[in-house]
Backbone as CSV, one residue per row, in Angstrom:
resi,resn,N_x,N_y,N_z,CA_x,CA_y,CA_z,C_x,C_y,C_z
1,UNK,1.327,-17.497,-19.606,1.178,-18.738,-19.977,1.220,-18.646,-21.730
2,UNK,1.407,-19.496,-22.322,1.555,-20.389,-23.789,0.349,-21.472,-24.110
3,UNK,-0.663,-21.412,-24.583,-1.421,-22.376,-25.081,-1.424,-22.758,-26.487
4,UNK,-1.319,-24.056,-26.967,-1.412,-24.764,-27.940,-2.435,-25.768,-28.480
5,UNK,-3.407,-25.836,-28.974,-4.487,-26.680,-28.729,-4.218,-27.603,-30.085
6,UNK,-3.865,-29.083,-30.417,-3.916,-29.338,-31.702,-5.140,-29.829,-32.212
7,UNK,-5.754,-30.070,-32.833,-7.169,-29.867,-33.416,-7.951,-30.119,-34.510
8,UNK,-9.244,-30.852,-34.685,-9.868,-30.743,-35.936,-11.485,-30.801,-35.761
9,UNK,-11.944,-30.358,-36.335,-13.462,-29.962,-36.109,-14.188,-30.899,-37.386
10,UNK,-15.420,-31.023,-36.881,-16.027,-31.718,-36.095,-15.197,-32.515,-34.547
11,UNK,-14.782,-32.499,-33.181,-14.952,-33.611,-32.839,-14.945,-32.848,-31.458
12,UNK,-13.939,-33.602,-30.749,-14.412,-33.260,-28.905,-13.430,-32.219,-28.649
13,UNK,-12.555,-31.639,-29.228,-11.541,-30.209,-29.713,-13.018,-29.023,-28.992
14,UNK,-14.075,-29.158,-29.182,-15.020,-28.232,-29.411,-15.241,-27.925,-28.126
15,UNK,-14.815,-28.692,-26.781,-15.255,-28.964,-25.795,-14.174,-27.593,-25.222
16,UNK,-12.687,-28.318,-25.541,-11.702,-27.271,-25.287,-11.363,-25.706,-25.408
17,UNK,-12.129,-25.663,-26.789,-11.855,-24.783,-27.401,-13.237,-23.486,-26.549
18,UNK,-14.341,-24.349,-26.050,-15.488,-23.409,-25.724,-14.698,-23.428,-24.254
19,UNK,-14.183,-24.024,-24.073,-13.854,-23.976,-22.547,-12.777,-23.286,-22.357
20,UNK,-12.023,-22.425,-23.512,-11.290,-21.440,-23.450,-11.864,-20.183,-23.557
21,UNK,-12.426,-20.290,-24.141,-13.347,-18.642,-24.497,-14.394,-18.048,-23.549
22,UNK,-15.057,-19.414,-23.196,-15.297,-19.063,-21.515,-14.844,-18.745,-20.329
23,UNK,-13.354,-19.018,-20.388,-11.982,-18.734,-19.254,-11.147,-17.285,-20.332
24,UNK,-11.475,-16.848,-21.080,-11.259,-15.552,-21.407,-9.753,-16.342,-21.996
25,UNK,-9.294,-16.903,-22.311,-8.227,-17.631,-22.725,-7.648,-17.495,-24.249
26,UNK,-6.739,-17.114,-25.109,-6.087,-16.846,-25.723,-5.034,-18.512,-26.315
27,UNK,-5.505,-19.031,-27.401,-4.331,-20.522,-27.540,-4.396,-20.287,-29.208
28,UNK,-3.086,-21.241,-29.379,-2.753,-21.580,-31.024,-2.853,-22.555,-31.522
29,UNK,-3.768,-22.268,-32.657,-4.617,-23.470,-32.633,-3.261,-24.259,-34.348
30,UNK,-3.454,-25.834,-33.553,-2.349,-26.200,-34.358,-3.372,-27.518,-35.039
31,UNK,-2.982,-27.589,-36.353,-3.546,-28.664,-37.579,-3.569,-30.044,-37.111
32,UNK,-4.400,-30.843,-36.946,-4.179,-32.085,-36.114,-3.576,-32.723,-37.384
33,UNK,-3.948,-33.107,-38.453,-3.595,-33.616,-39.705,-2.471,-33.482,-39.933
34,UNK,-1.821,-31.998,-40.177,-0.769,-31.475,-40.353,0.482,-32.512,-39.457
35,UNK,-0.021,-32.622,-37.670,0.510,-33.069,-36.760,1.056,-34.688,-36.695
36,UNK,0.147,-35.392,-37.267,-0.181,-36.649,-37.652,1.345,-36.976,-38.568
37,UNK,0.744,-36.591,-40.209,1.740,-36.599,-41.631,3.790,-36.440,-40.857
38,UNK,3.686,-35.214,-39.170,5.038,-34.971,-39.481,5.167,-35.750,-38.442
39,UNK,4.122,-36.697,-37.716,4.477,-38.107,-36.556,4.741,-37.390,-35.521
40,UNK,4.327,-35.546,-35.799,4.096,-35.049,-34.387,3.228,-35.801,-33.030
41,UNK,1.998,-35.739,-34.061,1.044,-36.705,-33.136,1.257,-37.766,-32.019
42,UNK,2.347,-38.375,-32.412,2.927,-40.062,-31.622,3.618,-39.509,-30.416
43,UNK,3.667,-38.307,-30.224,4.525,-37.577,-29.596,3.708,-37.492,-27.758
44,UNK,2.726,-36.829,-28.524,2.054,-35.845,-28.127,0.696,-36.700,-27.232
45,UNK,0.004,-38.102,-27.822,-0.785,-38.832,-27.328,0.001,-40.321,-27.896
46,UNK,-0.357,-40.823,-26.887,-0.544,-42.682,-26.723,-0.868,-43.177,-28.252
47,UNK,-2.048,-42.549,-28.506,-2.999,-43.694,-30.116,-3.087,-42.241,-30.975
48,UNK,-1.597,-40.646,-30.787,-2.034,-40.071,-31.883,-3.776,-39.620,-32.512
49,UNK,-4.008,-39.323,-31.555,-5.209,-38.562,-30.622,-5.274,-37.586,-30.583
50,UNK,-6.482,-36.401,-30.806,-6.769,-35.246,-30.790,-8.266,-35.187,-30.155
51,UNK,-8.357,-33.818,-29.166,-7.652,-32.622,-28.991,-6.466,-33.365,-27.880
52,UNK,-5.049,-32.270,-28.157,-4.298,-32.413,-27.286,-4.019,-30.785,-27.131
53,UNK,-3.536,-30.422,-25.660,-3.112,-28.656,-24.721,-1.815,-28.903,-24.658
54,UNK,-1.115,-28.329,-25.161,0.145,-28.036,-25.110,-0.218,-26.785,-23.850
55,UNK,-0.049,-26.861,-22.818,0.629,-26.097,-21.358,2.216,-25.479,-21.469
56,UNK,2.212,-24.439,-21.237,3.843,-24.224,-21.394,4.692,-25.233,-21.905
57,UNK,4.563,-25.886,-22.438,5.092,-27.185,-23.161,4.887,-28.301,-22.488
58,UNK,4.064,-28.207,-21.970,4.036,-29.722,-21.312,2.267,-30.171,-22.259
59,UNK,2.208,-31.561,-22.647,1.213,-31.806,-23.086,-0.255,-32.632,-22.259
60,UNK,-0.972,-32.346,-22.634,-2.501,-33.207,-21.986,-2.849,-33.336,-22.809
61,UNK,-3.786,-34.519,-22.559,-4.610,-34.902,-23.704,-5.930,-35.756,-22.916
62,UNK,-7.230,-35.436,-23.195,-8.467,-35.606,-22.973,-9.263,-34.676,-22.546
63,UNK,-10.177,-34.203,-23.297,-10.928,-32.991,-23.681,-11.801,-33.388,-22.050
64,UNK,-11.876,-33.839,-21.798,-12.622,-33.956,-20.188,-11.044,-33.394,-19.275
65,UNK,-10.178,-34.286,-18.996,-8.591,-33.802,-18.528,-8.445,-31.975,-18.905
66,UNK,-8.033,-32.111,-19.737,-7.592,-30.599,-20.542,-8.919,-29.251,-20.181
67,UNK,-10.619,-29.662,-19.877,-11.462,-28.853,-19.686,-11.503,-28.132,-18.601
68,UNK,-10.810,-29.429,-17.300,-10.870,-29.358,-16.155,-9.411,-28.581,-15.546
69,UNK,-8.486,-29.259,-16.251,-7.566,-28.631,-15.982,-7.071,-26.685,-16.155
70,UNK,-7.635,-26.543,-17.316,-7.996,-24.839,-17.426,-8.766,-24.514,-16.324
71,UNK,-10.038,-24.848,-16.065,-11.005,-24.324,-15.343,-10.406,-24.344,-13.566
72,UNK,-9.066,-25.559,-13.309,-8.620,-25.084,-11.983,-7.678,-24.029,-12.309
73,UNK,-6.746,-24.445,-13.806,-5.915,-23.133,-13.276,-6.162,-21.675,-13.634
74,UNK,-7.358,-21.799,-13.878,-7.834,-20.010,-13.867,-9.042,-20.240,-12.350
75,UNK,-9.050,-20.823,-11.258,-10.063,-21.032,-10.514,-10.850,-19.795,-9.763
76,UNK,-9.686,-18.763,-10.269,-10.243,-17.360,-10.341,-12.142,-16.972,-10.919
77,UNK,-12.124,-17.763,-12.676,-13.389,-17.178,-13.325,-14.343,-17.835,-12.673
78,UNK,-14.016,-18.928,-11.545,-15.333,-19.435,-10.306,-15.804,-20.702,-11.475
79,UNK,-15.130,-21.108,-12.946,-16.022,-21.813,-13.574,-15.873,-23.633,-13.146
80,UNK,-15.721,-23.540,-11.368,-15.394,-25.337,-11.215,-14.735,-25.618,-9.613
81,UNK,-15.598,-25.857,-9.301,-15.732,-26.037,-7.294,-13.997,-26.736,-7.371
82,UNK,-13.910,-26.076,-6.140,-12.620,-26.122,-5.835,-12.371,-27.671,-5.370
83,UNK,-11.304,-28.539,-5.312,-10.828,-29.564,-5.414,-11.041,-29.525,-4.032
84,UNK,-11.384,-30.858,-3.345,-11.363,-31.691,-2.047,-13.126,-30.848,-1.348
85,UNK,-14.145,-30.927,-2.180,-15.227,-30.044,-1.847,-16.114,-31.126,-2.360
86,UNK,-17.499,-31.248,-1.394,-18.781,-32.048,-2.459,-18.897,-31.699,-3.794
87,UNK,-18.558,-30.555,-4.251,-19.870,-29.839,-5.332,-18.000,-30.459,-6.295
88,UNK,-17.121,-30.949,-5.543,-16.060,-31.284,-6.898,-16.128,-32.763,-7.347
89,UNK,-16.675,-33.365,-5.798,-17.450,-34.872,-5.845,-18.190,-34.669,-7.060
90,UNK,-19.179,-33.515,-7.336,-20.713,-34.129,-7.910,-19.736,-33.536,-9.629
91,UNK,-19.040,-32.574,-9.879,-18.667,-32.728,-11.302,-17.411,-33.529,-11.589
92,UNK,-16.934,-34.323,-11.117,-15.800,-35.286,-10.529,-17.750,-36.790,-11.175
93,UNK,-17.966,-36.880,-10.972,-19.562,-37.884,-10.960,-19.714,-37.543,-12.429
94,UNK,-20.439,-36.568,-12.261,-21.223,-35.928,-14.189,-20.195,-36.017,-14.944
95,UNK,-19.435,-35.848,-14.680,-18.081,-36.172,-16.165,-17.994,-37.488,-16.329
96,UNK,-17.608,-38.359,-15.326,-17.576,-39.702,-15.395,-19.169,-40.823,-16.281
97,UNK,-19.848,-39.749,-15.298,-20.894,-40.817,-16.161,-21.355,-40.210,-17.764
98,UNK,-21.144,-39.420,-18.000,-21.585,-38.752,-19.285,-20.125,-39.372,-20.239
99,UNK,-18.747,-39.268,-19.425,-17.937,-40.448,-20.326,-18.209,-42.002,-20.613
100,UNK,-18.783,-42.321,-19.571,-18.749,-43.741,-19.636,-20.012,-44.331,-20.012
101,UNK,-21.335,-43.793,-19.415,-22.553,-44.115,-19.456,-23.474,-43.764,-20.955
102,UNK,-23.022,-42.211,-21.101,-23.045,-42.290,-22.119,-22.365,-42.176,-23.851
103,UNK,-21.204,-41.669,-23.626,-20.586,-40.765,-25.066,-19.174,-41.671,-25.075
104,UNK,-19.471,-43.092,-24.183,-18.997,-44.339,-24.713,-19.742,-45.252,-26.441
105,UNK,-21.123,-45.022,-25.777,-21.773,-45.590,-26.600,-22.426,-45.078,-28.133
106,UNK,-22.418,-43.691,-27.893,-22.614,-42.759,-28.622,-21.344,-42.910,-29.671
107,UNK,-20.155,-43.108,-29.278,-18.590,-43.387,-30.195,-18.705,-44.588,-30.990
108,UNK,-19.549,-45.377,-30.109,-18.920,-47.012,-30.629,-20.225,-47.152,-31.747
109,UNK,-21.543,-46.425,-31.640,-22.593,-46.202,-32.611,-21.493,-45.284,-33.845
110,UNK,-21.592,-44.463,-33.405,-20.912,-43.932,-34.806,-19.637,-44.628,-35.359
111,UNK,-18.582,-45.275,-34.926,-17.663,-45.889,-35.563,-18.667,-47.204,-36.390
112,UNK,-19.401,-47.404,-35.932,-20.400,-48.962,-36.952,-21.356,-47.949,-37.688
113,UNK,-21.177,-46.589,-37.370,-22.091,-46.317,-38.705,-21.435,-45.575,-39.532
114,UNK,-20.599,-45.092,-39.397,-19.180,-43.844,-40.385,-18.169,-43.944,-40.489
115,UNK,-17.632,-44.631,-39.190,-15.707,-44.460,-39.483,-15.497,-45.816,-39.827
116,UNK,-15.944,-46.861,-39.187,-14.961,-48.160,-39.933,-15.775,-48.509,-41.504
117,UNK,-14.474,-49.069,-41.833,-14.677,-49.784,-42.890,-16.277,-50.599,-42.811
118,UNK,-16.944,-50.263,-44.138,-18.299,-51.080,-44.129,-18.639,-52.902,-43.527
119,UNK,-16.945,-53.347,-44.140,-17.230,-54.767,-43.774,-17.046,-54.886,-42.109
120,UNK,-16.539,-54.068,-41.551,-16.092,-53.903,-40.101,-17.301,-53.704,-39.130
121,UNK,-18.455,-53.172,-39.474,-19.485,-52.347,-39.438,-20.122,-53.360,-38.605
122,UNK,-20.664,-53.354,-37.173,-21.747,-54.354,-37.080,-22.900,-53.749,-36.604
123,UNK,-23.598,-53.638,-37.661,-25.271,-53.250,-37.475,-25.723,-53.343,-36.613
124,UNK,-25.704,-54.593,-35.919,-26.641,-55.107,-34.784,-26.870,-55.243,-33.583
125,UNK,-25.368,-53.642,-33.370,-24.772,-53.282,-31.969,-25.909,-51.831,-31.601
126,UNK,-26.333,-51.735,-32.434,-26.412,-50.337,-32.844,-28.223,-50.082,-32.216
127,UNK,-29.003,-50.736,-32.151,-30.431,-50.904,-30.503,-29.849,-50.579,-29.518
128,UNK,-28.939,-51.807,-29.651,-28.216,-51.561,-27.829,-27.729,-50.661,-27.717
129,UNK,-26.928,-50.073,-28.343,-26.456,-48.989,-27.803,-27.055,-47.464,-27.609
130,UNK,-27.991,-47.591,-28.734,-29.240,-46.285,-28.501,-30.050,-46.815,-26.943
131,UNK,-30.092,-47.696,-26.960,-31.265,-47.815,-25.790,-30.446,-47.607,-24.676
132,UNK,-28.869,-48.064,-24.387,-28.008,-47.497,-23.364,-27.684,-46.335,-23.295
133,UNK,-27.988,-45.383,-24.427,-27.839,-43.211,-24.267,-29.347,-43.431,-23.919
134,UNK,-30.292,-44.055,-23.826,-31.499,-43.278,-23.588,-31.578,-43.347,-22.593
135,UNK,-31.072,-44.355,-21.498,-31.872,-44.943,-20.608,-30.451,-43.894,-19.248
136,UNK,-28.969,-43.104,-20.504,-28.407,-42.873,-19.252,-28.689,-41.482,-19.455
137,UNK,-29.612,-41.251,-20.523,-30.031,-39.238,-20.860,-30.948,-39.448,-19.807
138,UNK,-31.835,-40.115,-19.857,-32.994,-39.868,-18.388,-32.463,-39.370,-17.568
139,UNK,-30.828,-40.032,-17.160,-31.125,-39.563,-15.358,-30.135,-38.460,-15.553
140,UNK,-29.347,-38.168,-16.615,-29.355,-36.422,-16.310,-30.657,-35.605,-16.794
141,UNK,-31.615,-36.149,-17.120,-33.099,-35.073,-17.976,-33.400,-35.345,-16.076
142,UNK,-33.651,-36.306,-15.061,-34.062,-35.914,-14.010,-33.580,-35.133,-13.159
143,UNK,-31.876,-34.749,-13.078,-31.249,-34.295,-12.501,-31.191,-33.107,-12.619
144,UNK,-32.115,-32.223,-13.979,-32.595,-31.054,-14.337,-33.339,-30.973,-14.099
145,UNK,-34.506,-31.624,-13.243,-35.832,-31.263,-13.003,-35.915,-29.945,-12.471
146,UNK,-35.271,-29.872,-11.518,-34.829,-28.628,-10.479,-33.840,-28.033,-10.930
147,UNK,-33.211,-27.816,-11.137,-32.177,-26.560,-11.388,-31.823,-26.891,-12.403
148,UNK,-31.161,-25.241,-13.080,-30.878,-25.360,-14.242,-29.628,-25.599,-14.791
149,UNK,-28.883,-26.380,-13.977,-27.385,-26.680,-14.631,-27.347,-28.304,-13.536
150,UNK,-25.998,-28.684,-14.312,-26.154,-30.244,-13.178,-25.299,-29.391,-12.060
151,UNK,-24.698,-28.556,-11.639,-24.201,-28.837,-9.995,-25.067,-27.531,-9.651
152,UNK,-26.352,-27.144,-10.039,-26.922,-26.052,-9.016,-27.604,-24.645,-10.753
153,UNK,-27.261,-23.889,-9.852,-27.783,-22.668,-10.482,-26.915,-21.997,-11.369
154,UNK,-25.555,-22.109,-11.343,-24.998,-21.822,-12.372,-23.876,-22.930,-13.429
155,UNK,-23.947,-22.272,-14.501,-22.741,-22.897,-15.471,-21.272,-23.035,-14.857
156,UNK,-20.967,-24.249,-14.952,-19.950,-24.939,-14.689,-19.168,-25.341,-15.767
157,UNK,-17.868,-25.851,-15.584,-16.995,-26.494,-16.748,-17.706,-28.192,-16.923
158,UNK,-18.304,-28.216,-15.731,-18.963,-29.523,-16.243,-19.930,-29.648,-17.026
159,UNK,-20.318,-28.697,-17.286,-21.732,-28.085,-18.432,-21.176,-28.652,-19.617
160,UNK,-19.972,-27.778,-19.554,-19.530,-27.799,-21.191,-18.691,-29.474,-21.815
161,UNK,-18.511,-30.239,-20.631,-18.242,-31.302,-20.974,-19.666,-32.317,-21.037
162,UNK,-20.143,-32.383,-20.343,-22.040,-33.009,-20.393,-22.287,-32.653,-21.965
163,UNK,-22.622,-31.586,-21.907,-23.482,-30.806,-22.859,-23.353,-30.916,-23.942
164,UNK,-22.096,-31.145,-24.283,-21.115,-31.725,-25.449,-21.855,-32.944,-26.163
165,UNK,-21.735,-33.852,-24.693,-22.623,-35.785,-24.985,-24.058,-35.471,-25.248
166,UNK,-24.305,-34.417,-24.389,-25.389,-34.449,-24.258,-26.143,-34.018,-25.801
167,UNK,-25.822,-32.902,-26.696,-25.767,-32.577,-28.057,-25.755,-33.733,-28.826
168,UNK,-24.499,-34.084,-28.623,-24.474,-35.372,-29.187,-25.487,-36.403,-29.784
169,UNK,-25.960,-36.781,-28.341,-27.401,-37.517,-27.971,-28.313,-36.847,-29.000
170,UNK,-28.821,-36.164,-28.754,-29.515,-35.768,-29.706,-29.536,-35.316,-30.936
171,UNK,-28.394,-35.250,-31.365,-28.268,-35.488,-32.775,-28.659,-36.385,-32.905
172,UNK,-27.663,-37.406,-32.578,-28.148,-38.978,-33.270,-29.607,-39.436,-33.132
173,UNK,-30.427,-38.485,-32.105,-31.506,-39.443,-32.509,-31.455,-40.365,-31.284
174,UNK,-30.851,-40.062,-30.368,-31.170,-40.883,-28.573,-31.461,-40.130,-27.481
175,UNK,-31.524,-39.156,-28.173,-32.453,-38.268,-26.797,-33.196,-37.566,-26.337
176,UNK,-34.379,-38.430,-27.942,-35.596,-37.530,-27.735,-36.571,-37.776,-26.547
177,UNK,-37.455,-36.278,-26.673,-38.755,-36.636,-25.532,-38.283,-36.473,-23.557
178,UNK,-37.116,-35.770,-23.706,-36.562,-35.406,-22.321,-36.412,-34.058,-22.225
179,UNK,-38.216,-33.393,-21.659,-38.140,-32.035,-21.717,-36.632,-31.220,-20.643
180,UNK,-36.836,-31.392,-19.684,-35.476,-30.676,-19.409,-34.364,-30.802,-19.791
181,UNK,-34.014,-31.581,-20.677,-32.569,-32.223,-20.926,-32.553,-31.061,-22.182
182,UNK,-33.935,-30.732,-23.263,-33.923,-29.535,-24.152,-33.999,-28.446,-23.624
183,UNK,-34.329,-28.369,-22.716,-34.511,-27.145,-22.012,-32.850,-26.276,-21.677
184,UNK,-32.402,-27.428,-20.993,-30.946,-27.462,-21.053,-30.008,-27.525,-22.085
185,UNK,-30.123,-27.517,-23.443,-29.453,-27.598,-24.357,-29.743,-26.688,-24.817
186,UNK,-30.948,-25.561,-24.932,-31.486,-24.348,-25.081,-30.458,-23.389,-24.370
187,UNK,-30.604,-23.656,-22.771,-29.555,-22.837,-22.063,-28.115,-22.766,-22.348
188,UNK,-27.829,-24.253,-23.301,-26.144,-24.061,-23.111,-26.267,-23.839,-24.458
189,UNK,-27.097,-23.389,-25.900,-26.784,-22.436,-26.966,-26.632,-21.428,-26.825
190,UNK,-27.607,-20.579,-25.942,-27.630,-19.435,-26.005,-26.046,-19.020,-25.343
191,UNK,-25.710,-19.550,-24.654,-24.413,-18.846,-24.278,-23.604,-18.449,-25.327
192,UNK,-22.739,-17.381,-25.087,-22.320,-16.701,-26.050,-20.888,-17.349,-26.961
193,UNK,-20.306,-18.136,-26.550,-19.138,-18.701,-26.597,-19.561,-20.269,-27.163
194,UNK,-20.858,-20.956,-26.909,-21.112,-22.227,-27.375,-20.802,-21.974,-28.190
195,UNK,-20.241,-23.350,-29.150,-20.493,-24.003,-30.415,-20.640,-24.845,-30.844
196,UNK,-21.917,-25.330,-29.884,-22.749,-26.608,-30.207,-23.168,-26.150,-31.604
197,UNK,-23.792,-27.117,-32.182,-24.642,-26.952,-33.620,-25.480,-28.054,-32.918
198,UNK,-27.007,-27.225,-33.931,-28.628,-27.453,-33.324,-28.596,-29.446,-34.384
């Protein structure tokens, strides 16, 4: 198999690189900006966004989908529950929860703090987004009260996807005061291949 990843950092592409490292996979890094300038990205993603994985010539986008596909493709590494199991349903649940209940609000806040032109930013939305993120990460914190990782005792690809989001929430000061979450983040950062920055 040959893999290429269109990426720029820091971004959600960190999830893909981390998953690749945990699975022991090598890949060719392709520069996102160069691909944008050439028009290549528009052929790979409907919105010309990254990361995009190219697996034997086939493009796949969205970091959670890419990480899940890689783990499924290398099931012998034991980083994802098998499809059709209850544990796999829990993987899907926590990934969906992190993306919709936490990350969507983080991204909305980040855009209104940094990415959008100043005249387009809506500062009034920031407290509401922060309250939503804090309420959602409280649910993750409760889940981690009696187990080290989201699916139990073993680190899974789920923890790469959700852990990235948790770290983003902490860095944006929207996840303070959650002891279980803080311990979880420390466990993730202690892993050899973890690219997260405190």
